[in-house]
N, C-alpha and C positions, 0 to 999 in steps of 0.2 A: 245391523249390529247396534246394540245399545251401549252407550258409554256411561259408566257410573260417574256421577258428579258429586263432589263433596263440598258442602258449604262451610265456609269459615267465617266466624264472627271476629271482628277486630275490636279490641278494647283499648281505650286510651286512658292514660293516667294524667292528671294535672301536673303541671311543672313542679308544684310544691311537693306533691306526693312522691314524684320521681326523685327529687333531690333528697328527701328524707330517707327514702329507701336506700339510695346509694351511700349516704352517710352512715346509716345503721350497719350496712353490710361491711363497709370498710373498717369500722370500729370493732366489729365482732370478729372478723377473720384475721385482721392484722396482715393482710396480703397473702394469706395461705388458704388452702382448701380444707383445713382441719382433718387431713388424712383421707379425704374423700376423692375418688377418681372422677374425672370428667365423664359425663354421660354420653360418650361417643364410642360406638362399637362398630366393628367391620365384619362383613360376611365373607369368609374365604371362598374363592372360586374353585369349582371342581375341576380337576385335571382329567384329560382323556386317558383311556386305557392304553397300556403299553402296546407298542406295535408287535403283533405276533410274528413268529419266525416260520420259515418254510412255506410261505404263501406267495402265490403269484397274484399281485394286485393289478386289477385293470387300470389302465391309464398311466401306469408306471410311476406311482408315487403316492404319498399320503395325502390326506385331505384335512381341511380345517376342522376343528372340533365342532360337531353339530350340536344344535340345541336339543335338549331332551326334556320330557315331562313324565310324570308318574304313569306307569304302565297299567292304567285302569280303564283304558278305552275312551278316555275323554281328554284329548290332547289340548295343550295350551301352548302358546308361543313361548320360546325360550326367554323372552323379555319379562315373563311373569304376568303378562296381561290376562284379563279374565275371559277373553273370547277365543274360541278354537280357530285354528287355521283351516283352510279349505283342503279337501282331500286331493292328493296328487292324481294326475291323469296322464294320458299319453302326450299331451301338449306341454307338460312340465318337465319331462324326464328323458334322459338318454340312458339306454340299457346296454350293459356289457356283460359278457360271460367269461368265466375263467375257471381254472381248476387248481388243484394242489399237487405239488411235486410228490412223487412216491405214493400216490393215492390209487393208482390202477383205474382211474376213471369212475370211481364209485360215487363221487360227489360233484355237484356243480355249484358254483358261486354266481349268483345274480347280483350285479351292482347297479343301483339306480342313482343317477346324478341329476340334481336339480339345476337346469340350465337357464331358469328364469330369474327375474329380479325380486321374486317374492317367495316367502316360505310356504311350504305345503306339507301335508302329513300323509305318510303311507300307513294306513290303518291295517291292523291285524296281519294277515299273510297274503301273498300274491296268489292269484288264480293261475296255475300253471297247467298247461295241457301239452303233451308231446305228440308230434306227428301232425295229424290232420287238424287238431284243435277242436274236434267234435267230441261231445260227451262231457262227463263230469270232470272237474279239475282235480288235480292231485290233492290228496288229503294232507291235512296239516299234521305236523309232529305234535306230540303231547307236551308242549312247552308254551310258556307265555313270554312276551318280550320283556327285557329289563326296563325298557322305557318306550313310550310311544315314539315312533320314528318321524319326528318333525324335522325337516331339513330346509335350511336356508339356501340362498344362491350358492352354487358350486359345491354344496355339501352332498354327502353320499349316504345311502342306506343299503343294507345287505340282506339277502335271503339265501339260505343254502338248501340244496335239494339232495336228499339221499336217493340215489338212482337205482342201484341194484345190489343184491347180495350174491356172493359166489354160489354157483350151482343152480341159479334160477334160469328159467327160460327168458331170453331177452330179445329185443329188437333194436335195430339201429336207426337213429333219427339224426337229421342235420338241422332241425329247427324246432321251435316250440312256440306256443302262444301264451300271452301274458295279459292278465286283467287285474284291476285294482278294486279294493273295497272302499266304501264310505265308512263313516263312524259306526253305523249299525253292523253288527256281525253278520256275515253271509249276504251282504248287500251286493248288488250289481252282478249277480251270477249270470243274468241273461244278457248283459251288455257284450257286444261283439269284442273279442279279445284282439290284441295286436299280434300279428305273426312276426316272430323274430328269428333270424338266422343265427345259428351259433357262430361265435367268433372264430377267426382263423386259428387261434390258439387251441380251441377245443376241437374244432373240425366236426367230428360226429360224436354221438353219445349212445352208449349202450344202456337201454332202459329195461328194467325188470317189470314184473306185473303189479308191484305195489310201491311205487316211489312215494316219497314224503317230502314236504317243504316246510321250512321253519317260518316263524313269524319274521316280519321285517325288523331290523335292528340297526341302529346307528353305530353300534359297537361290533366290529368284525370279530373280535375275540369272543363275544357272546355266541355268535353263530358257530364258530369253530369249537367252542366248549361243548355245545350240544351235539354237533355232528360227530366229533371224534372222541369226546371224553365222557359224555353222560351215559352212553349205552342205550338211550331211549330213542326209538324210531317208530 
């Protein structure tokens, strides 16, 4: 990683010049700013989205507000630095699954928590395979993330899966496999996924012939908006 360095030149004024400048300023202003405001401005900090209702959250509580960057596929750390964070992998994350009350099991929530001491980025959408984990992963929904999902220590990111529609032929599974992408879209498809058993809360899952998964998002509300309110699947 290259670090940009900025060179600064230091200028010194002679003692006589400084004294003359201070004297001139004092006489001209008379101790006032002549109606001009000081050149100091602040940047307001963004607040997190409101906590949605009717949701069973894994881990039994909220999380700290995660860092986000523009959703253009090139993540930057929340500190505003110029270099991208590393892609998250199995060694960075703990995975939990849950559902929504009054949902009839048609959707699954995947929650990834960063348990390391460094930030990482969940790029694009997760590779989800149900059952044996063989074959192509579940297709992505026709949506883009509101922000690239860069998560620091103990922060969370979410992906939602639309599992089945009423009337479809379905099968029952108790586990799924999960894989992660790098910055390049559709990368790491051939990397062996991690087999994950569904949580006790979920138990088993009824899967239709054409499930879909959302992009990773640090805002749970964004996932819910798409799954339940956008009508796009």
